[in-house]
VONU-124224 format. One record per atom (N, C-alpha, C): residue in three letters; x, y, z. Coordinates in steps of 0.02 Angstrom, whole numbers, plus 50000, padded with zeros to 5 digits. Layout:
BEGIN
ALAXYZ...
REM end
This chain:
BEGIN
MET571225544950574MET571595550750593MET572105548650646THR572665551950647THR573175550850698THR573175557050743MET573175555650808MET573145561250855MET573505559250919HIS573855564050948HIS574215562651011HIS573865565851072ASP573375570051060ASP573005573051114ASP572445568351134LEU572535564951190LEU572055559851211LEU571355562651220ASN571285568551249ASN570625571151261ASN570255572951197LEU570605575551147LEU570285576751082LEU570105570051049ALA570545565251053ALA570415558651023ALA569795555551055ILE569755555851121ILE569195552951157ILE568535556451138ARG568565562951130ARG567965566851115ARG567695565451045PHE568135564450997PHE567925564050927PHE568005557250894SER568225552350932SER568325545550903SER567975540450947ASP567835534850916ASP567525529450955ASP567945523050954ARG568495523050917ARG568965517350915ARG569675520150922PHE570105516350957PHE570775518650972PHE571285513150963ILE571885515050943ILE572455510650942ILE573005514250980LEU573225511251035LEU573765514151075LEU574405510351059LEU574915514051039LEU575555511051021LEU576065511951076LYS576485506951085LYS577045507451132LYS577655504051099ASP578195507751094ASP578795505151064ASP578675502350994GLY578255505750957GLY578135503950887GLY577665498150875THR577355495550927THR576885490050919THR576225491850953ILE575695488550932ILE575045489750961ILE575025486951032TYR574905491351080TYR574865489251149TYR574145487451167GLU573675491451141GLU572965490251155GLU572555493351099ALA571995490251082ALA571545492951032ALA570825491651055GLY570385496351040GLY569695495351059GLY569315502051064GLY568765501851099GLY568345507751108GLY568535511651170HIS568065515651193HIS568185519651254HIS568365515351314ASP568205509051312ASP568355504651368ASP569115503851381ILE569535505251331ILE570255504551342ILE570555510951370ILE570165516151378ILE570415522351406ILE570385521651482GLN570875518251509GLN570935516751579GLN571595519451606PRO571595521851668PRO572205524751696PRO572815520051693ASP572725513651707ASP573305509051706ASP573575508251636ILE573155507951586ILE573385507151517ILE573745513551493ILE573455519251508ILE573775525551488ILE574445526551521GLU574485524851585GLU575125525451621GLU575655520851590GLU575465514751572GLU575935510151542GLU576185512651474VAL575745515451434VAL575925517651367VAL576315524251369TYR576085529051409TYR576365535751410TYR576855537051467GLY576875532451516GLY577325533551573GLY577105539251618LEU576435540451619LEU576175546051657LEU575565543751696PRO575575544451761PRO574975542551799PRO574415547451786VAL573815544951777VAL573235549251761VAL572615546851797TYR572115551251799TYR571435549551817TYR571035549651752VAL570505545951749VAL570025546651695VAL569365548451729GLU569145554551716GLU568525557251747GLU568005558351693THR567385558451712THR566845560051666THR566635567351678VAL566665571251624VAL566465578251627VAL565965579551571ALA565385581851589ALA564845583251541ALA564715577051497GLY564755571251528GLY564595564951492GLY565165562251450HIS565755565251452HIS566325562951413HIS566905561151458PRO567255555551444PRO567865554151481PRO568395559351468VAL568765561251520VAL569315566151514VAL569905563351551VAL570495563451518VAL571115561151549VAL571445567051584VAL571575566251649VAL571865571551689VAL572515568951720PRO573075572251708PRO573715570051739PRO573645569851815ASN573945564851845ASN573955564151917ASN574615566951943GLY574615573251963GLY575225576451985GLY575365575552059GLY574975571652093GLY575065570852165GLY574435568052197ASP574375569152261ASP573785566652297ASP573155570152271ARG572635566352271ARG571995568752247ARG571595571652302
REM end
């Protein structure tokens, strides 16, 4: 399946391919869902938090 909503993808998938500029930037399991990787691919600083046992990507809009 192709999906652009990271949180839905994380919730229902166990393998990921992150593309940047038409090429594979990173591929793997939940271990690749890291703030630095997501920021590099999407150009958006984020936190990755665990909520109810699931990783959740949260935009970092400023100081925490």
